[in-house]
C-alpha positions in Angstrom: -252.2 -40.3 93.0 -250.3 -41.6 89.9 -253.6 -42.5 88.3 -254.9 -38.9 88.7 -251.6 -37.5 87.3 -251.7 -39.8 84.3 -255.4 -39.1 83.7 -254.7 -35.3 83.8 -251.9 -35.6 81.3 -253.9 -37.8 79.0 -256.9 -35.4 79.1 -254.6 -32.4 78.4 -252.9 -34.1 75.5 -256.3 -35.3 74.1 -257.6 -31.7 74.3 -254.6 -30.5 72.3 -254.9 -33.2 69.7 -258.7 -32.6 69.4 -258.1 -28.9 68.8 -255.3 -29.5 66.3 -257.4 -32.0 64.4 -260.3 -29.6 64.0 -258.2 -26.6 63.1 -257.1 -25.5 59.7 -253.4 -25.0 58.7 -252.1 -21.7 57.4 -249.1 -22.3 55.1 -248.0 -18.7 55.4 -247.2 -18.4 59.1 -244.0 -16.7 60.2 -241.5 -18.8 62.2 -242.1 -18.7 65.9 -239.1 -18.5 68.2 -238.2 -22.0 69.4 -239.4 -23.0 72.9 -241.1 -25.9 74.6 -244.7 -26.4 75.6 -245.9 -28.3 78.6 -249.0 -29.3 80.4 -248.5 -28.5 84.1 -250.6 -31.0 86.1 -252.3 -30.2 89.4 -249.3 -31.8 91.2 -246.9 -29.4 89.4 -245.4 -32.0 87.1 -244.6 -30.7 83.6 -245.5 -33.0 80.6 -244.0 -31.8 77.3 -246.6 -31.5 74.4 -246.5 -30.3 70.9 -243.9 -30.5 68.1 -240.4 -30.6 69.7 -238.8 -28.0 67.4 -236.0 -27.5 70.0 -234.9 -31.1 69.3 -235.6 -31.2 65.6 -235.5 -28.0 63.5 -237.4 -29.8 60.7 -240.5 -29.5 62.8 -240.6 -25.7 62.5 -243.7 -25.6 60.3 -245.6 -28.0 62.5 -244.5 -25.9 65.5 -245.8 -22.7 63.9 -249.1 -24.4 63.3 -249.3 -25.8 66.8 -248.4 -22.4 68.3 -250.9 -20.5 66.1 -253.8 -22.9 66.8 -253.3 -23.8 70.5 -251.0 -21.6 72.4 -251.0 -18.2 70.7 -253.4 -15.4 71.5 -253.0 -13.0 68.6 -254.8 -11.5 65.7 -253.6 -14.4 63.5 -254.3 -17.2 65.9 -257.5 -18.8 67.1 -256.1 -19.6 70.5 -256.5 -20.4 73.1 -258.3 -23.3 71.6 -258.3 -25.2 74.9 -259.7 -22.7 77.4 -259.5 -25.3 80.2 -255.8 -25.2 79.8 -255.7 -21.4 80.2 -257.9 -20.8 83.3 -255.3 -21.3 86.2 -257.4 -24.2 87.5 -256.2 -27.8 87.2 -253.9 -28.6 84.3 -252.4 -25.6 82.5 -250.5 -25.1 79.3 -247.0 -23.6 80.0 -243.9 -22.8 78.0 -240.2 -22.7 78.6 -236.8 -22.3 76.9 -235.3 -25.0 74.7 -232.5 -25.7 77.2 -235.1 -26.8 79.8 -235.5 -30.6 79.9 
């Protein structure tokens, strides 16, 4: 069971990194309100992913890029870039407040 959990987390993180590596940065993004991103595994465990702007405000620009390219569904973003993490089947991308650990 732990193997499947680890494999799911690795695949989810790899999908995020692959999408980020192939996306373009936009230096003129507005700041996104700080929050945390997680991959929720099939077992329900939350694995934090993305720039941890809640812990380090210097990561705001990286957080804006991540949010725009992966998580956001808007006129300015390309998301969701990882549709397998947005289909309510298997691992899912989730978000939560900064005070959630």
